[in-house]
C-alpha positions in Angstrom: 4.9 22.7 -27.6 4.2 24.9 -24.7 1.2 24.5 -22.3 0.0 25.8 -19.5 -1.6 24.3 -15.8 -4.9 25.1 -14.8 -4.9 26.1 -11.4 -6.5 22.6 -10.1 -3.4 20.8 -12.0 -1.0 23.0 -9.9 -2.7 22.1 -6.6 -2.9 18.6 -7.9 0.2 18.3 -9.3 2.6 20.6 -6.7 3.0 18.1 -3.8 4.1 15.0 -6.5 6.5 17.8 -7.7 7.8 17.8 -4.0 8.4 14.2 -3.7 10.0 14.0 -6.7 12.1 17.0 -5.8 13.0 15.2 -2.7 13.3 12.2 -3.6 15.8 13.2 -6.7 17.9 14.9 -4.2 18.0 11.5 -1.8 18.7 9.1 -4.6 19.8 11.1 -7.7 20.4 7.7 -9.7 16.2 6.3 -9.9 14.0 6.6 -13.1 11.8 9.5 -13.2 8.6 7.5 -13.5 7.2 4.1 -13.2 4.4 3.7 -16.0 1.0 1.7 -14.0 -0.6 0.3 -17.1 -3.2 -2.4 -18.1 -1.9 -5.1 -20.1 -4.4 -4.5 -23.3 -2.7 -1.1 -23.5 0.4 -2.0 -23.3 0.6 -1.7 -27.4 -1.6 1.5 -27.5 -2.0 4.6 -25.4 1.0 3.3 -22.9 2.9 3.2 -25.6 2.1 6.4 -26.9 2.7 7.8 -23.6 5.7 6.1 -22.9 7.3 7.3 -25.9 5.6 11.0 -25.6 7.9 10.9 -21.8 10.9 10.0 -23.2 10.6 12.7 -26.2 10.6 15.0 -23.1 13.8 13.4 -21.5 11.9 11.8 -19.1 13.2 8.1 -18.0 10.1 5.8 -17.8 10.0 2.1 -16.2 7.9 0.4 -18.6 7.6 -3.3 -18.3 7.5 -3.8 -22.5 11.0 -2.6 -22.4 12.2 -3.4 -18.6 10.9 -6.9 -18.1 12.9 -9.4 -20.1 12.6 -12.6 -21.0 13.4 -15.4 -17.8 12.8 -13.0 -15.2 10.0 -12.4 -12.8 7.7 -10.1 -14.0 6.4 -9.3 -9.9 9.8 -9.0 -9.2 11.0 -6.5 -12.0 7.8 -4.4 -11.0 8.6 -4.3 -7.7 12.3 -3.3 -8.6 10.8 -1.0 -10.8 8.3 0.7 -8.3 11.4 0.9 -5.8 13.5 2.5 -8.0 10.9 5.4 -10.0 10.8 8.7 -8.2 6.7 9.0 -8.8 4.0 7.0 -11.0 1.7 7.2 -13.4 -1.4 5.2 -13.6 -2.9 5.4 -17.0 -6.5 5.1 -16.3 -8.4 3.4 -19.4 -11.6 1.0 -19.6 -9.0 -1.7 -19.7 -7.3 -0.6 -16.7 -11.1 -0.5 -15.3 -11.1 -4.6 -16.3 -7.7 -5.6 -15.1 -9.0 -3.5 -11.9 -12.1 -5.5 -11.4 -9.6 -8.8 -12.0 -7.6 -7.8 -9.2 -4.5 -8.8 -11.9 -1.0 -6.9 -11.9 -2.1 -3.4 -12.1 -4.4 -3.7 -9.2 -0.8 -4.5 -7.2 0.8 -2.0 -8.7 -2.1 0.7 -8.1 -1.8 -0.5 -4.5 1.8 0.0 -3.9 1.6 3.3 -5.8 -1.3 4.8 -3.8 0.6 4.2 -0.4 2.6 7.0 -1.6 2.4 10.7 -1.9 4.2 10.6 -5.8 1.4 9.1 -8.0 -0.3 10.7 -10.6 -3.5 9.3 -12.5 -3.8 10.2 -15.9 -7.0 9.3 -17.4 -7.7 8.7 -21.2 -11.3 7.8 -22.8 -12.5 7.7 -19.6 -13.4 10.6 -16.6 -12.4 11.0 -13.2 -16.4 10.4 -12.3 -15.9 7.1 -14.0 -13.0 6.1 -11.8 -14.2 7.5 -8.6 -17.1 4.9 -9.2 -13.8 1.8 -9.8 -11.3 3.7 -7.5 -12.0 6.2 -5.1 -8.7 6.8 -3.4 -7.0 7.0 -6.9 -10.1 9.4 -8.1 -9.2 11.7 -5.1 -5.8 12.6 -6.0 -7.1 13.9 -9.3 -4.4 14.6 -11.9 -4.3 14.8 -15.8 -7.1 14.0 -18.9 -6.9 13.7 -22.2 -10.3 14.9 -22.2 -9.1 18.6 -22.6 -5.1 17.8 -23.6 -3.6 15.4 -25.8 -1.1 12.5 -24.5 1.9 14.8 -25.9 0.7 17.8 -23.6 0.4 15.5 -20.7 3.6 14.1 -20.9 4.7 17.5 -21.2 2.6 18.7 -17.8 4.7 15.8 -16.0 7.8 16.4 -17.2 7.5 20.1 -16.0 6.1 18.6 -13.0 9.1 16.0 -12.2 11.6 18.7 -13.1 13.8 19.3 -10.1 15.3 22.6 -11.2 11.3 23.9 -12.0 10.2 26.5 -9.2 6.6 24.6 -10.3 
């Protein structure tokens, strides 16, 4: 499937691409993406986005597969954040609830916002609604399933982090 980027998406994603290339050169063994999501989305939209990214040969840190029984969830998330080139924040109504409760997703978001390597993906919500919850994340712009399917979003993310691309 071929996708095209809007001019706004190119402006938003170009700095992330540059960071992904820089980090890949310095740390070639890192995962491509850390997927930040609400707990309630783990079997739905987050799993679907994870699977679509893996179809694009993107290596994804995803708590559902990377945190094994007996391990500290917080420590494993910390390692996942440290060993991933960029972060994707899947913004859903469930994510809004999770951020309100200041749970684990809130901590992940805080860590990702401290970098120039985060892409918000709105799903079943809008950037205007996100702006009311997290102005800092909404300021990053990003991708939306209002205008693209999760498959198309995954393809755009894969192209963004492709270190061989002239993005």
